[in-house]
C-alpha positions as CSV (number, residue, x, y, z in Angstrom):
1,M,91.6,116.3,109.9
2,V,92.7,113.4,107.9
3,D,92.6,110.0,109.4
4,K,95.7,107.8,109.2
5,Y,95.3,104.7,107.1
6,R,95.6,101.5,109.2
7,H,96.7,98.3,107.5
8,T,94.6,95.2,108.0
9,R,96.1,92.2,109.6
10,A,96.5,90.5,106.1
11,E,98.2,93.6,104.8
12,R,100.6,93.8,107.7
13,S,101.4,90.1,107.3
14,A,102.2,90.6,103.6
15,L,104.4,93.7,104.4
16,E,106.3,91.7,107.0
17,R,106.7,88.8,104.7
18,D,108.0,91.1,101.9
19,L,110.4,92.9,104.3
20,K,111.8,89.6,105.6
21,R,112.4,88.4,102.0
22,I,114.2,91.7,101.2
23,I,116.3,91.5,104.3
24,D,117.3,87.9,103.7
25,S,118.2,88.7,100.1
26,K,120.3,91.7,101.3
27,D,119.2,93.7,98.2
28,E,119.6,97.4,99.1
29,R,117.8,98.7,96.0
30,E,114.8,96.5,96.7
31,F,114.8,97.7,100.3
32,M,114.8,101.4,99.1
33,K,111.9,100.6,96.7
34,F,110.0,99.0,99.6
35,L,110.4,102.1,101.7
36,R,109.3,104.4,98.8
37,E,106.2,102.2,98.3
38,L,105.4,102.7,102.0
39,G,105.5,106.5,101.4
40,I,108.9,107.2,103.0
41,K,110.6,109.6,100.6
42,D,114.3,109.9,100.0
43,E,114.4,113.3,101.6
44,N,112.9,112.0,104.9
45,P,115.6,111.5,107.6
46,R,114.0,108.1,108.4
47,F,114.8,106.9,104.9
48,S,118.5,107.5,105.3
49,R,118.6,106.1,108.8
50,L,116.8,102.9,107.7
51,V,119.0,102.5,104.6
52,K,122.2,103.0,106.8
53,A,120.9,100.4,109.3
54,F,120.2,98.0,106.4
55,R,123.7,98.4,105.1
56,E,125.2,97.7,108.6
57,G,122.9,94.7,109.2
58,K,121.1,96.4,112.1
59,I,117.8,96.8,110.5
60,D,115.8,95.1,113.3
61,E,117.2,97.7,115.8
62,A,116.3,100.6,113.5
63,F,112.6,99.5,113.2
64,E,112.4,99.2,117.0
65,K,113.6,102.8,117.5
66,R,110.8,105.3,116.7
67,P,111.9,108.9,117.3
């Protein structure tokens, strides 16, 4: 069985900092690139749900909901 990769505290801080910068800039393309770098592919239902929430300005709520 493959173990899931866990980010270090420094990596999580860097990801959060990048995400905050992207949300503040309201750059949708950059946000989609960020999701792809995390391994969330365009075909994944989470991808479309997160992009939709980003467009509506409800991205914080979308990250809190984890189906």
